C-alpha positions as CSV (number, residue, x, y, z in Angstrom):
1,M,2.9,-3.9,-30.8
2,K,5.2,-3.7,-27.9
3,K,5.3,-6.9,-25.9
4,N,5.0,-6.8,-22.1
5,L,7.7,-8.1,-19.8
6,G,5.8,-11.3,-18.9
7,Q,5.4,-12.3,-22.6
8,L,9.0,-11.6,-23.3
9,L,10.3,-13.7,-20.4
10,I,8.1,-16.6,-21.4
11,E,9.2,-16.3,-25.1
12,K,12.8,-16.4,-24.0
13,G,12.2,-19.5,-21.9
14,L,13.1,-17.8,-18.6
15,I,9.7,-18.4,-16.9
16,N,6.5,-20.3,-17.7
17,E,2.8,-19.3,-17.3
18,N,2.5,-20.7,-13.8
19,I,5.5,-18.7,-12.5
20,L,4.1,-15.6,-14.2
21,G,0.7,-16.1,-12.5
22,E,2.3,-16.5,-9.1
23,A,4.4,-13.3,-9.7
24,L,1.3,-11.3,-10.7
25,Q,-0.4,-12.4,-7.6
26,R,2.6,-11.4,-5.5
27,Q,2.7,-8.0,-7.3
28,V,-0.9,-7.3,-6.5
29,I,-0.6,-8.2,-2.8
30,F,3.0,-7.0,-2.0
31,G,3.3,-4.2,-4.6
32,G,6.4,-3.4,-6.6
33,R,7.2,-4.2,-10.2
34,L,6.7,-7.5,-11.8
35,G,10.5,-8.0,-12.2
36,T,11.0,-7.3,-8.5
37,N,8.6,-10.0,-7.5
38,L,10.2,-12.5,-10.0
39,L,13.6,-11.7,-8.4
40,E,12.2,-12.2,-4.9
41,M,10.8,-15.6,-6.0
42,G,14.2,-16.6,-7.4
43,A,12.5,-17.2,-10.8
44,V,15.0,-15.2,-12.8
45,S,18.5,-13.8,-12.2
46,E,19.0,-10.0,-12.1
47,E,21.2,-10.1,-15.1
48,N,18.7,-12.0,-17.3
49,L,15.9,-9.7,-16.1
50,L,17.9,-6.6,-17.0
51,K,18.8,-8.0,-20.4
52,V,15.1,-8.5,-21.2
53,L,14.2,-5.1,-19.8
54,A,16.9,-3.5,-21.9
55,F,15.7,-5.3,-25.0
56,Q,12.1,-4.3,-24.3
57,C,13.0,-0.6,-23.8
58,S,15.9,-0.4,-26.2
59,I,17.9,1.3,-23.5
60,P,21.2,0.0,-21.9
61,Y,21.0,-1.5,-18.5
62,A,23.1,-0.6,-15.4
63,E,25.5,-3.3,-14.5
64,S,25.8,-4.2,-10.8
65,H,29.3,-2.9,-10.3
66,L,28.1,0.7,-11.0
67,F,26.3,0.7,-7.7
68,K,29.1,-0.5,-5.5
69,E,31.1,2.7,-4.7
70,I,29.4,5.7,-6.3
71,P,31.6,8.8,-5.8
72,K,30.2,11.7,-3.8
73,N,30.5,14.1,-6.8
74,V,28.3,11.8,-8.8
75,L,25.7,11.4,-6.0
76,N,25.6,15.2,-5.6
77,S,25.2,15.9,-9.3
78,I,21.4,15.5,-9.1
79,P,19.6,17.5,-6.4
80,R,18.2,15.3,-3.6
81,E,14.6,16.5,-4.3
82,F,14.7,14.8,-7.7
83,I,16.4,11.7,-6.3
84,S,13.6,11.3,-3.7
85,K,10.7,12.4,-6.0
86,Y,11.6,10.2,-9.0
87,R,13.6,7.4,-7.2
88,I,16.6,7.7,-9.5
89,I,20.3,7.1,-8.9
90,P,23.2,8.9,-10.7
91,V,25.9,6.2,-11.2
92,A,28.5,8.0,-13.4
93,L,29.5,11.5,-14.4
94,E,31.6,12.6,-17.3
95,G,31.8,16.3,-18.0
96,H,28.2,17.5,-18.3
97,R,26.8,14.0,-19.0
98,V,25.4,12.0,-16.1
99,T,24.4,8.3,-16.3
100,M,21.2,7.9,-14.4
101,A,19.8,4.5,-13.3
102,M,16.0,4.3,-13.4
103,A,13.4,1.7,-13.1
104,D,11.3,3.5,-15.8
105,P,13.8,5.1,-18.2
106,Q,11.0,5.7,-20.8
107,N,9.6,8.4,-18.6
108,L,10.8,11.1,-20.9
109,D,9.0,14.0,-19.1
110,M,11.0,13.2,-16.0
111,V,14.3,12.9,-17.9
112,D,13.6,16.3,-19.5
113,E,12.7,18.0,-16.2
114,V,15.9,16.8,-14.5
115,A,18.0,17.8,-17.5
116,F,16.4,21.2,-17.6
117,Q,16.8,21.9,-13.9
118,T,20.4,20.7,-13.7
119,N,21.8,21.8,-17.1
120,L,23.1,18.3,-17.5
121,V,22.8,15.8,-20.3
122,I,21.0,12.8,-18.9
123,Q,21.9,9.3,-20.2
124,P,19.2,7.0,-18.8
125,V,20.0,3.3,-18.1
126,I,17.6,0.7,-16.8
127,A,18.0,-0.8,-13.3
128,T,15.9,-3.1,-11.2
129,E,13.6,-1.6,-8.7
130,A,15.3,-3.7,-5.9
131,R,18.7,-2.3,-6.9
132,I,17.5,1.3,-6.9
133,V,15.7,0.9,-3.5
134,E,18.9,-0.5,-2.0
135,A,21.0,2.4,-3.4
136,L,18.5,5.0,-2.2
137,E,18.7,3.8,1.4
138,R,22.5,3.2,1.3
139,Y,23.6,6.5,-0.3
140,Y,20.8,8.9,0.6
141,G,19.0,7.3,3.6
142,I,15.7,7.4,1.7
143,R,13.4,4.6,2.8
144,R,10.2,3.3,1.6
145,E,7.3,5.5,2.9
146,A,4.1,4.2,4.3
147,R,1.0,6.2,3.3
148,Y,-1.1,7.8,6.0
149,I,-4.8,8.7,5.9
150,A,-5.7,11.6,8.2
151,V,-9.2,11.5,9.7
152,S,-11.2,13.7,7.3
153,D,-14.1,15.8,8.4
154,K,-16.5,13.3,6.9
155,V,-14.9,10.3,8.7
156,A,-14.8,12.3,11.9
157,D,-18.5,13.2,11.7
158,E,-19.3,9.6,10.9
159,Q,-17.4,8.5,14.0
160,Q,-19.2,10.9,16.2
161,R,-22.6,9.9,14.8
162,I,-21.8,6.2,15.6
163,A,-20.7,7.1,19.1
164,H,-24.0,9.0,19.8
165,Q,-26.2,6.8,17.6
166,E,-27.2,9.9,15.7
167,Q,-29.0,10.1,12.3
168,P,-27.8,12.3,9.4
169,G,-29.2,15.8,9.5
170,P,-31.7,17.0,6.9
171,E,-28.9,18.6,4.8
172,E,-27.4,15.1,4.1
173,A,-30.6,13.8,2.5
174,P,-30.5,13.8,-1.3
175,S,-32.6,16.5,-3.0
176,S,-35.5,15.7,-5.3
177,P,-35.1,16.9,-8.9
178,T,-38.8,17.5,-9.1
179,L,-39.1,19.5,-5.9
180,D,-40.3,23.1,-6.2
181,E,-37.4,25.0,-4.6
182,S,-39.8,27.8,-3.6
183,E,-41.5,25.4,-1.2
184,P,-39.9,24.9,2.2
185,L,-38.5,21.4,2.8
186,E,-39.3,19.9,6.2
187,L,-38.1,16.4,7.1
188,T,-39.0,14.4,10.2
189,D,-37.0,11.6,11.6
190,A,-39.2,9.2,9.8
191,D,-38.2,10.7,6.4
192,V,-34.5,10.2,6.9
193,E,-33.0,6.8,6.6
194,P,-31.0,6.0,9.7
195,F,-27.3,5.7,9.4
196,D,-26.2,2.1,9.8
197,P,-22.5,1.7,10.7
198,Y,-22.7,-2.0,10.1
199,D,-24.0,-1.8,6.6
200,V,-21.3,-3.0,4.2
201,E,-23.2,-2.0,1.0
202,D,-21.4,1.3,0.8
203,I,-18.1,-0.6,0.8
204,N,-19.0,-2.3,-2.4
205,E,-18.7,0.7,-4.8
206,P,-15.1,1.7,-3.9
207,L,-14.0,-2.0,-4.1
208,F,-15.7,-2.5,-7.4
209,N,-13.7,0.4,-8.9
210,I,-10.3,-0.2,-7.4
211,Q,-7.3,0.4,-9.6
212,N,-4.5,-0.7,-7.3
213,R,-3.6,-2.4,-3.9
214,D,-3.4,0.9,-2.0
215,E,-7.0,1.7,-2.8
216,V,-8.0,-1.6,-1.1
217,A,-6.1,-0.5,2.0
218,Q,-7.7,2.9,1.9
219,T,-11.2,1.4,1.8
220,V,-10.5,-1.0,4.6
221,I,-8.9,1.8,6.8
222,R,-11.8,4.1,6.3
223,A,-14.2,1.3,7.2
224,G,-12.3,0.6,10.4
225,L,-12.2,4.2,11.4
226,R,-16.0,4.1,11.7
227,F,-15.6,2.8,15.3
228,M,-11.9,2.8,16.0
229,D,-9.6,5.7,16.5
230,D,-6.4,4.5,14.7
231,V,-6.1,1.8,12.1
232,Y,-2.9,0.2,10.7
233,M,-2.6,-2.1,7.7
234,F,0.2,-4.6,7.5
235,I,1.4,-6.8,4.6
236,I,2.4,-10.3,5.6
237,K,5.4,-11.3,3.6
238,G,6.9,-14.6,4.6
239,D,7.6,-14.6,8.4
240,K,7.4,-10.8,8.7
241,A,4.6,-8.2,8.9
242,L,5.6,-5.0,7.0
243,G,4.0,-1.5,7.6
244,W,1.8,-0.6,4.7
245,M,-0.7,2.1,5.3
246,S,-2.3,3.7,8.4
247,G,-5.0,6.2,9.2
248,G,-6.7,7.9,12.2
249,S,-6.3,10.6,14.7
250,A,-2.5,10.6,14.9
251,K,0.4,9.4,12.8
252,P,2.4,6.5,14.1
253,I,5.3,7.6,16.3
254,V,7.6,5.2,14.5
255,D,8.7,5.1,10.8
256,F,5.8,2.9,9.9
257,G,7.0,2.4,6.3
258,S,10.1,0.8,7.6
259,L,8.5,-1.2,10.3
260,S,9.2,-4.9,10.0
261,V,7.7,-7.2,12.7
262,P,8.9,-10.8,12.8
263,I,6.1,-13.3,13.1
264,D,7.2,-15.9,15.7
265,R,5.8,-17.7,18.7
266,V,6.2,-14.7,21.1
267,N,4.3,-12.5,18.7
268,V,0.5,-12.2,18.8
269,L,0.5,-12.2,14.9
270,A,1.6,-15.8,14.9
271,D,-1.6,-16.7,16.7
272,I,-3.7,-14.7,14.3
273,K,-2.0,-16.3,11.4
274,E,-2.7,-19.7,12.8
275,S,-6.3,-19.1,13.9
276,R,-7.2,-17.0,10.9
277,R,-9.8,-15.1,13.0
278,L,-10.4,-11.6,14.3
279,E,-9.2,-11.3,17.9
280,R,-9.8,-8.5,20.5
281,F,-7.3,-7.7,23.3
282,D,-7.1,-5.6,26.3
283,G,-5.0,-2.6,25.5
284,V,-2.8,-2.6,28.6
285,E,-2.2,-6.3,28.4
286,I,-1.2,-6.5,24.7
287,F,0.9,-3.3,25.0
288,E,3.0,-5.0,27.6
289,S,3.4,-8.3,25.8
290,N,4.0,-7.0,22.3
291,T,6.5,-4.1,22.3
292,W,6.1,-3.5,18.5
293,I,2.4,-2.5,19.1
294,K,3.4,-0.3,22.0
295,E,5.7,1.6,19.7
296,L,2.8,2.8,17.5
297,S,1.1,5.0,20.0
298,L,2.0,7.1,23.1
299,K,-1.5,6.5,24.5
300,V,-2.6,3.1,25.6
301,P,-6.0,2.1,24.0
302,K,-8.8,0.5,25.8
303,E,-8.9,-2.3,23.2
304,V,-6.8,-3.5,20.3
305,V,-8.3,-5.4,17.4
306,I,-6.4,-7.6,14.9
307,C,-8.3,-8.9,11.8
308,P,-6.6,-11.0,9.1
309,L,-7.1,-10.7,5.4
310,L,-7.1,-14.2,3.9
311,M,-6.5,-15.4,0.4
312,K,-6.8,-19.2,-0.1
313,K,-6.8,-19.6,3.7
314,H,-3.4,-17.8,4.0
315,M,-3.1,-14.5,5.8
316,V,-1.6,-11.9,3.4
317,S,-2.5,-8.8,5.3
318,A,-3.7,-7.8,8.7
319,L,-5.6,-4.9,10.2
320,L,-4.6,-3.6,13.6
321,G,-7.0,-1.2,15.2
322,F,-6.9,0.9,18.4
323,S,-10.0,2.0,20.3
324,F,-9.3,4.5,23.0
325,K,-12.8,5.2,24.3
326,S,-14.6,1.9,24.4
327,H,-14.5,-1.7,23.4
328,I,-15.8,-2.6,20.0
329,S,-19.1,-4.6,19.9
330,D,-19.8,-8.0,18.3
331,D,-21.6,-6.2,15.5
332,E,-18.6,-4.0,14.8
333,A,-16.3,-7.1,14.8
334,S,-18.6,-8.9,12.4
335,F,-18.6,-5.8,10.2
336,L,-14.7,-5.8,10.0
337,V,-14.6,-9.5,9.1
338,R,-17.0,-8.9,6.2
339,V,-15.0,-5.9,5.0
340,M,-11.8,-8.0,5.0
341,Q,-13.6,-10.7,3.1
342,K,-14.6,-8.1,0.5
343,A,-11.1,-6.8,0.4
344,S,-9.8,-10.3,-0.3
345,V,-12.1,-10.6,-3.3
346,A,-10.9,-7.1,-4.5
347,F,-7.4,-8.5,-4.5
348,E,-8.6,-11.4,-6.6
349,I,-10.1,-8.9,-9.1
350,L,-6.8,-7.0,-9.3
351,I,-5.0,-10.3,-10.0
352,M,-7.4,-11.1,-12.8
353,K,-7.0,-7.7,-14.3
354,S,-3.2,-8.1,-14.3
355,R,-3.4,-11.5,-16.0
356,I,-5.7,-10.0,-18.7
357,V,-3.2,-7.3,-19.4
358,M,-0.4,-9.9,-19.7
359,L,-2.3,-12.0,-22.3
C-alpha cells in the first residue's frame, strides 16, 4: 500500500506527529497542499520535501535552478490555456521532448491531454506547489483566483422574502405522497410554515456534508446573503487578511484573489482580531477610514458588518458584509455569529478527517 506524505516524512525523521497535526490544521484553514504548509512553517526544507515526494511518486523532482531563467521558447512550448488550467510549468525543451514541472505528476490524464494537443513528448517532474505558483506569476502573470458566488435566483428570492417578511408561496410546500392528484390543493397561510431567516437549522446539513474548506465559505456566504447584499470571506494568515471567496450582487472591483490587507493598528481588522466579536459600522465612516474596504465597491453601503471566525480563540477567517438598503438587526447579527460558530466546528471536522486519512 502506498504511504502518504505525512507518514513518509515521519518515517524519515523529518517531522513528528505534532508538526504533522499542525500542518494538517493549517492546510484545512489556509488551503494548499500539505507540503506547502510544512514549507511555510519552516518544518522541512524544499529539497528534503522534494526528495520524499519524488520517492513517493517514483518521478524525478525539478531542481530549483530550472526555474531561475526559463527561455521564452520553453515557456511558449505549452499553450497558455493548459498552463493556466493545469498550473504546470515547462522548464526545459529538447527537440520534441519538454520537461514539465507539476505538483501532481501522477495525473496521467492531464499529461496525455497536453501531449496529444501539442504533439510533444511530456517528461513530468515533481515540483512544490509554492515553486509553481511563484513561476506562474513571474512568467505568465497568472495569479491565484478567488472564487465568486453570484446571487442565484433562490438566494435573491430569499432576500426579497426577508425584506418584505413574506412567506413561501404554496408551490414551495412539499407535496404529500398520499394526496390524490385529482383533488385540488388549497393552502391557507396557516398551512404553510413561515420562513424564518434567523433559523440556523438549514445551515446544519451543508456543514455536516462538507468536503473541503471552500464549501465552508460557500455556506457562510449564502447565509450572509440572506440579509446583506455583498459578502466577502477573508483568511487571516499571520498579520495579513487574504481574499478568499465572495458573493453577492456584484463582483469585487479589485482582484480579490490577490488582495492582501495588513492587519495593523490603523486597520479595523486589528480591533476585530482583538475583540473577537461581530462589529457593525456606518458605511460612509468605515469607507473613509479603511481604503481597502472602499476598494471593494463603487457604491457606499449603509452599513458594513465584520464577523470573525474563531478557532481556539484565534481569528482564522473573517466575514465582511455590505448592506446597501438598511442596517442589519440584532437578530441578524446573532444569526451570523451562530453561523460562524458552526463554520468553526466544520473546520474542526475537516481537520479530524485529514488526520484520519494520515493514520
